[in-house]
Phi, psi and omega in degrees: 000315181292323179298318177299318179298313183290330174296317178295322180295318178296322177296319177299317180298319178296318180292325176297319179292324175299317179296317181296326179298318178295317182296317179299319177297321179298319178298309182302312184289330177296314178294319179297321180297326179286311184295325179267355187050049182263097185289328178297318178294323178299318178295326178297316179302315181298318182290331180291342184295330181298319179297321179295316180299318180295317180294321178301310182298317182296315181293320178300318179298319179294323177297316180297320178297318179299316180295322184283325190257338189253348180047063184295151174289172188305311182295319179292325178298322178295324179295312181296317180294328177293317178301317180298319178291320183297318181294328176294315179296319179296320179296321180287327173298316178300320178300321179291325174298319176299318179300321177295316179298320178295325176294321176303316181294322178296319179291323178064223183258012180292146182303139180286142185281348178204153174298136181274097179246306184288325179294312174300326177296316175300320180298318179297317181294313183293320178297317177298322178297317180296314180299314182290327177299315179291325177296321179295327177292312184296316186264358183057041184267102182290325180296321178296316180300317180294322179294322177299316180299321177297322183294342177301329177296324179296318179295319180297321179294316178297320178298317179297318178298314180296321179302311181298316182294316184285329174296320178295315179294329181292349177288340173277117186304326181289339183252355190299312185298314180291324178300318178295317179298317179293326176295323175299317180301314179300321179294321178296321178294322178297323178291322176300316178299322178297320179292323175298321176297317178302317180300316182293323176297322178291324178296316179299318178295318181301318185279319189256339186080005180249140179269132183302320183295342181258000182269145166299142183303319183297321179296321180296314184283340176279169180288352184302333180292339180285000000 
């Protein structure tokens, strides 16, 4: 019975990684579609979202079956509940990638009001956070999870800088609409980083049984959480 359970758990993990691979590609292509003003690529990102939605529902159903039929022990229960949380975060990350692609289409081929430097930088950081968050889940690497959570501060700082810059540019009526659209993109990337942080917090809970939100900050940043 337990062997069957762990086989199912391994299958769930593989399917979760398949889903994450699609989501990571969507993030990359969404940013690329904006920087290159590639509307065809933006439409591809939007169409890929359906596969993510289907995978989310399927994995959630399998998790519910495992919980109902296998009566997992406490540690195993945390793994299954973490998978359920992770697929939700991945689906929402995909939604934000779609939002970026839709913004690209709204901007179209009109000249950009500023060189895109900080937004691609935010994109690189957030994509790296998502990849490392999933890696921390697969390898049960708490140090990786903690480092991802720390990087969320870098994304927040870039978002604040972009917010100030784009609000200033938005005072020019001719640039206002695009400034707002680019600000939306920065906000979507900031949300992706938040979801990557959520994944890492769930990984820490899965491994240790402790919730990050309930930990003293010093304990979290020290090796004691390990």
